C-alpha positions as CSV (number, residue, x, y, z in Angstrom):
1,M,-98.0,-38.9,-14.9
2,R,-96.3,-35.5,-15.0
3,I,-95.0,-35.9,-11.5
4,A,-93.6,-39.3,-12.2
5,W,-91.7,-38.0,-15.2
6,Y,-90.3,-35.0,-13.3
7,L,-88.8,-37.0,-10.4
8,P,-86.2,-38.9,-12.4
9,A,-85.0,-35.7,-14.1
10,V,-84.5,-34.0,-10.7
11,T,-82.6,-37.0,-9.4
12,F,-80.3,-37.0,-12.5
13,T,-79.5,-33.3,-12.1
14,R,-78.7,-33.6,-8.5
15,T,-76.4,-36.6,-9.1
16,F,-74.6,-34.8,-11.9
17,R,-73.9,-31.7,-9.7
18,R,-72.9,-33.7,-6.6
19,F,-70.7,-36.4,-8.1
20,V,-69.9,-36.0,-11.8
21,L,-69.1,-32.3,-12.0
22,P,-66.7,-32.3,-8.9
23,T,-65.0,-35.4,-10.3
24,A,-64.4,-33.8,-13.7
25,W,-62.9,-30.7,-12.1
26,L,-60.6,-32.9,-10.0
27,L,-59.4,-34.7,-13.1
28,I,-58.7,-31.4,-14.9
29,G,-56.7,-30.1,-12.0
30,A,-54.7,-33.3,-11.7
31,T,-53.9,-33.1,-15.4
32,I,-52.7,-29.5,-15.1
33,A,-50.5,-30.4,-12.1
34,V,-48.9,-33.3,-13.9
35,S,-48.2,-31.2,-16.9
36,L,-46.5,-28.5,-14.8
37,A,-44.4,-31.1,-13.0
38,V,-43.2,-32.6,-16.3
39,L,-42.2,-29.2,-17.6
40,A,-40.5,-28.2,-14.4
41,F,-38.4,-31.4,-14.1
42,G,-37.2,-31.6,-17.7
43,G,-40.0,-33.5,-19.3
44,G,-40.0,-30.8,-22.1
45,A,-36.7,-31.9,-23.5
46,T,-36.8,-33.3,-26.9
47,G,-34.4,-35.4,-28.9
48,A,-33.5,-39.0,-29.7
49,E,-33.4,-41.5,-26.9
50,G,-30.0,-41.7,-25.1
51,T,-28.8,-38.3,-26.3
52,E,-27.1,-36.4,-23.5
53,S,-27.8,-32.7,-22.9
54,P,-24.8,-30.4,-23.3
55,T,-23.0,-29.2,-20.2
56,A,-21.2,-25.9,-19.6
57,V,-17.4,-26.0,-19.9
58,S,-15.2,-23.4,-18.2
59,L,-12.2,-22.5,-20.4
60,S,-9.4,-20.3,-19.1
61,P,-8.5,-17.6,-21.7
62,T,-4.9,-17.5,-23.0
63,I,-2.6,-14.7,-24.1
64,T,0.5,-14.6,-26.3
65,V,3.8,-13.5,-24.9
66,E,4.8,-10.4,-26.8
67,R,7.4,-7.6,-26.8
68,A,6.6,-4.1,-25.5
69,T,8.1,-1.2,-23.7
70,L,7.4,-0.8,-19.9
71,E,7.7,2.4,-18.0
72,N,7.5,1.9,-14.2
73,S,6.5,5.4,-13.3
74,L,4.5,5.8,-10.1
75,E,2.3,8.9,-9.6
76,I,1.3,9.8,-6.1
77,D,-0.3,12.8,-4.4
78,G,1.2,14.5,-1.4
79,T,1.9,17.6,0.6
80,I,4.7,20.1,1.2
81,V,5.7,19.9,4.9
82,I,8.0,22.3,6.7
83,D,10.8,20.4,8.6
84,P,10.1,20.3,12.3
85,A,12.2,22.3,14.8
86,V,15.3,20.7,16.2
87,P,16.0,21.0,20.0
88,V,19.3,22.5,21.2
89,K,20.8,20.6,24.2
90,A,24.0,21.4,26.2
91,S,25.0,17.7,26.5
92,V,26.5,18.5,29.9
93,D,25.4,19.8,33.3
94,G,26.8,23.2,34.2
95,T,26.4,27.0,34.2
96,L,25.6,29.2,31.2
97,T,28.6,31.5,30.9
98,H,28.2,33.1,27.4
99,V,25.5,33.6,24.8
100,H,26.9,34.1,21.3
101,V,23.7,34.9,19.4
102,P,20.3,36.4,20.5
103,N,17.0,34.7,20.3
104,G,15.6,34.9,16.7
105,A,19.0,35.1,15.0
106,K,19.6,33.1,11.8
107,V,22.2,30.4,12.3
108,S,23.9,27.7,10.2
109,K,24.6,24.2,11.3
110,G,27.7,24.1,13.5
111,D,27.6,27.8,14.5
112,P,28.4,28.4,18.2
113,L,25.3,29.4,20.2
114,F,26.2,29.2,23.9
115,E,29.0,28.3,26.3
116,V,28.5,26.2,29.4
117,R,31.0,25.8,32.3
118,T,31.0,22.4,33.7
119,V,33.1,20.8,36.6
120,V,34.3,17.3,36.3
121,E,35.5,15.4,39.4
122,P,38.5,13.3,38.5
123,E,38.2,9.5,39.1
124,V,40.4,8.1,41.9
125,A,42.0,4.7,41.4
126,A,41.8,2.2,44.3
127,E,45.6,2.2,44.7
128,D,45.6,6.0,45.0
129,E,43.0,6.4,47.8
130,D,45.6,7.4,50.3
131,D,47.0,10.2,48.1
132,E,45.7,13.7,48.1
133,P,42.7,13.9,45.7
134,A,43.2,15.8,42.5
135,P,41.3,19.1,42.1
136,P,38.2,19.2,40.0
137,V,38.6,19.8,36.3
138,V,36.8,22.8,34.9
139,R,35.8,22.7,31.2
140,F,34.0,25.1,28.9
141,V,31.7,23.4,26.4
142,A,30.6,25.1,23.3
143,V,27.0,24.4,22.3
144,T,26.6,24.6,18.5
145,A,23.5,24.8,16.2
146,P,22.3,21.2,15.3
147,A,20.7,22.5,12.1
148,T,20.4,25.6,9.9
149,G,17.5,27.9,10.7
150,R,16.4,30.5,13.2
151,L,17.1,30.3,17.0
152,A,13.8,30.2,18.9
153,A,12.4,29.6,22.4
154,F,15.6,30.7,24.1
155,T,15.1,32.4,27.4
156,G,18.3,31.6,29.2
157,K,20.6,34.2,30.9
158,V,24.3,34.1,31.8
159,G,24.6,32.4,35.2
160,D,21.6,30.0,34.7
161,E,22.1,26.4,35.6
162,V,21.5,24.0,32.7
163,T,21.2,20.2,32.4
164,G,22.5,18.1,29.6
165,D,19.2,16.3,28.8
166,A,17.0,19.4,28.7
167,A,16.4,21.6,25.6
168,M,17.8,25.1,26.0
169,A,16.3,26.3,22.8
170,R,15.1,25.2,19.3
171,I,16.2,25.8,15.8
172,K,13.2,26.6,13.6
173,R,14.1,25.4,10.1
174,S,13.0,27.0,6.9
175,T,13.6,23.8,4.8
176,F,10.8,21.6,3.4
177,T,10.1,18.1,2.4
178,A,7.7,16.6,-0.1
179,R,5.6,13.8,1.5
180,G,3.2,11.3,0.0
181,T,2.0,7.8,0.5
182,V,2.3,4.7,-1.6
183,P,-0.2,1.8,-1.2
184,V,1.6,-1.1,0.4
185,V,1.0,-3.4,-2.7
186,D,2.9,-0.9,-4.8
187,R,6.0,-1.2,-2.6
188,Y,7.0,-4.2,-4.8
189,R,7.3,-1.7,-7.7
190,L,9.8,0.3,-5.7
191,M,12.2,-2.4,-4.6
192,D,14.9,-0.6,-6.5
193,A,13.6,2.9,-6.0
194,P,15.7,5.9,-7.2
195,D,17.0,8.6,-4.8
196,E,15.0,11.4,-6.3
197,A,11.5,12.2,-7.6
198,R,9.8,14.8,-9.8
199,V,7.4,17.2,-8.0
200,T,4.7,19.3,-9.6
201,I,2.6,21.9,-7.7
202,D,-0.4,23.4,-9.5
203,G,-0.1,27.1,-9.5
204,G,3.4,27.0,-7.9
205,P,7.0,26.9,-9.2
206,E,8.1,24.9,-12.2
207,P,8.3,21.2,-11.7
208,F,11.4,20.4,-9.7
209,T,13.5,17.4,-8.6
210,C,13.5,16.5,-4.9
211,T,16.4,14.6,-3.5
212,D,17.3,12.0,-0.9
213,L,14.1,10.0,-1.6
214,Q,13.2,7.7,1.3
215,I,10.4,5.2,1.8
216,A,9.3,4.6,5.4
217,D,7.9,1.1,5.7
218,E,7.5,1.5,9.5
219,G,6.0,4.2,11.7
220,V,7.5,7.7,11.0
221,E,7.3,10.9,12.8
222,S,4.6,13.3,12.0
223,A,5.3,16.8,10.6
224,G,5.4,18.1,14.1
225,G,8.3,15.8,14.9
226,A,6.4,13.4,17.2
227,E,4.0,10.5,16.7
228,A,0.4,11.2,17.5
229,P,-0.6,10.2,21.0
230,V,-2.7,7.1,21.6
231,E,-5.4,7.3,24.2
232,E,-5.3,4.8,27.1
233,G,-7.1,1.6,26.1
234,E,-6.9,2.4,22.4
235,E,-5.0,0.3,19.9
236,P,-2.6,2.2,17.6
237,E,-3.9,2.6,14.1
238,S,-2.2,0.5,11.5
239,S,-1.4,2.1,8.1
240,S,-2.0,0.4,4.8
241,A,0.4,2.7,3.0
242,A,4.1,3.5,3.1
243,E,5.3,7.2,3.4
244,V,7.5,8.6,0.7
245,V,9.7,11.6,1.7
246,C,12.2,13.7,-0.2
247,D,14.0,17.0,0.3
248,V,12.8,20.2,-1.5
249,P,15.8,22.2,-2.9
250,E,16.5,25.4,-0.9
251,D,16.3,27.5,-4.0
252,V,12.7,26.5,-4.7
253,T,10.0,28.6,-3.0
254,V,7.3,26.5,-1.4
255,F,5.0,26.9,1.6
256,D,3.8,24.5,4.3
257,G,0.6,22.6,3.3
258,L,0.8,23.0,-0.5
259,E,-0.6,20.0,-2.3
260,L,1.6,18.3,-4.9
261,S,1.9,15.4,-7.3
262,M,5.1,13.3,-7.1
263,S,6.4,11.2,-10.0
264,I,8.8,8.4,-9.1
265,D,10.6,6.8,-12.1
266,A,11.5,3.3,-10.9
267,G,12.9,1.9,-14.1
268,S,11.9,1.0,-17.7
269,A,12.4,-1.8,-20.1
270,Q,12.7,-1.4,-23.9
271,D,11.5,-4.1,-26.4
272,A,11.0,-6.6,-23.5
273,L,9.0,-9.8,-23.3
274,V,5.9,-8.8,-21.2
275,V,2.9,-10.6,-19.8
276,P,0.0,-9.3,-17.7
277,V,0.5,-9.4,-14.0
278,T,-2.7,-11.4,-13.7
279,A,-0.9,-14.3,-15.4
280,V,1.9,-14.6,-12.9
281,R,1.8,-16.0,-9.4
282,G,4.4,-14.1,-7.3
283,L,5.8,-10.8,-8.7
284,L,9.0,-10.4,-6.7
285,K,12.0,-11.3,-8.9
286,R,10.7,-14.8,-9.6
287,G,7.2,-16.1,-10.3
288,T,5.2,-18.9,-12.0
289,V,3.1,-18.9,-15.2
290,W,1.1,-21.7,-16.9
291,V,2.1,-22.4,-20.5
292,V,-0.5,-23.9,-22.8
293,D,0.6,-26.1,-25.7
294,D,-1.3,-26.8,-29.0
295,S,-3.3,-29.6,-27.5
296,G,-4.5,-27.4,-24.6
297,K,-2.3,-29.0,-22.0
298,Q,-1.3,-26.6,-19.2
299,T,2.2,-26.7,-17.8
300,E,3.4,-24.8,-14.8
301,R,6.7,-22.9,-15.4
302,R,9.0,-20.8,-13.3
303,V,10.1,-17.4,-14.7
304,R,12.4,-14.6,-13.7
305,L,10.9,-11.2,-13.6
306,G,12.0,-7.6,-14.2
307,V,10.2,-4.3,-14.5
308,N,6.7,-4.2,-13.2
309,D,4.4,-1.2,-14.1
310,G,1.4,-2.5,-12.2
311,K,-0.4,-3.9,-15.2
312,S,2.4,-5.8,-17.0
313,V,5.6,-7.4,-15.9
314,E,8.9,-8.0,-17.8
315,I,10.0,-11.6,-18.3
316,L,13.7,-11.9,-18.1
317,K,14.0,-15.7,-18.4
318,G,11.7,-18.7,-18.7
319,L,9.4,-17.8,-21.7
320,E,9.9,-17.2,-25.4
321,E,8.1,-14.7,-27.6
322,G,4.9,-16.2,-29.1
323,A,4.3,-18.7,-26.3
324,Q,0.7,-19.2,-25.1
325,I,0.1,-18.9,-21.4
326,L,-3.0,-18.6,-19.2
327,Q,-4.2,-15.1,-18.8
328,Y,-5.1,-15.7,-15.2
329,V,-3.4,-17.6,-12.4
330,P,-5.3,-20.9,-11.8
331,G,-7.6,-20.6,-8.8
332,S,-8.0,-16.8,-9.1
333,P,-11.5,-15.4,-9.0
334,T,-11.4,-14.7,-12.8
335,D,-10.2,-18.2,-13.7
336,G,-11.8,-21.6,-14.2
337,D,-10.6,-24.9,-12.9
338,V,-7.2,-25.8,-14.5
339,G,-4.7,-28.6,-14.0
340,G,-1.3,-29.4,-15.3
341,E,2.2,-30.7,-14.7
342,S,5.1,-28.7,-13.3
343,E,8.0,-27.7,-15.4
344,A,10.9,-25.5,-14.2
345,G,11.5,-22.5,-16.5
346,Y,15.2,-22.0,-15.5
């Protein structure tokens, strides 16, 4: 009897472990998986049936057109560079007959340096071929200093033959220029650049004004007077900056290689209507802004521009004080999607 009672119990235990328990764990796992899926795909949202979830709306910020004072003063770093030596050429072929100044002498522009004797054969006209040829014409040509400085590298002697395209000597100048570079994008701020700049040298003379300000948009000669050579097979390097050069006054004591700070005053505007440059598409004389009315409608408008200090720009025509415009040009990285109609500002 004891064995008969024990056998059904063993059978029930084995059945529970082999079938019931695995099935229960399977159901529990399936329930957990379904719950996670519901949470992941939005099943956790609550609210009344048919209610739409809010969506993100990208709004472009606006600014008010106001009055302010603009100072378009550009500060750049640079270097003092001694002016390169100037070659002295005879301009004619001939014989050196006289030397007016010795090597190393100080000279001024236009001073006579040498004298060259040249012989010019007269031209014979076709109708005069049977006539006796005219004798050669002898001329004495004065070679003058092309610049002010010191005569250098002259080794010629009276009686030497010279050629017009060869340098007989050099004039080493004692004048200097202040040189700096302006990022190309800032060239728009110097469209009406002045002809002078203010130069400051730490530990040097008092700040002074350099004159004959020039901005080189293309390749310029180096301080040595020649462009750097380019190795065969190499591409010449392109520059992302324009060089600014101005003359240092002769009464200011400077030295080659001194570092400097150059301030260029390119204009100002007092009590002017101004907007951020980020709000204008096109910053050269004319541009476009987007006016926003009370209903939020955006309207494209053309404007005329004035002084630009790199952060704000003067509005000469096309906007009124107090107008609302987009702070950023539509489509720029800092702006959202905008639309609107076009309206000419002038």
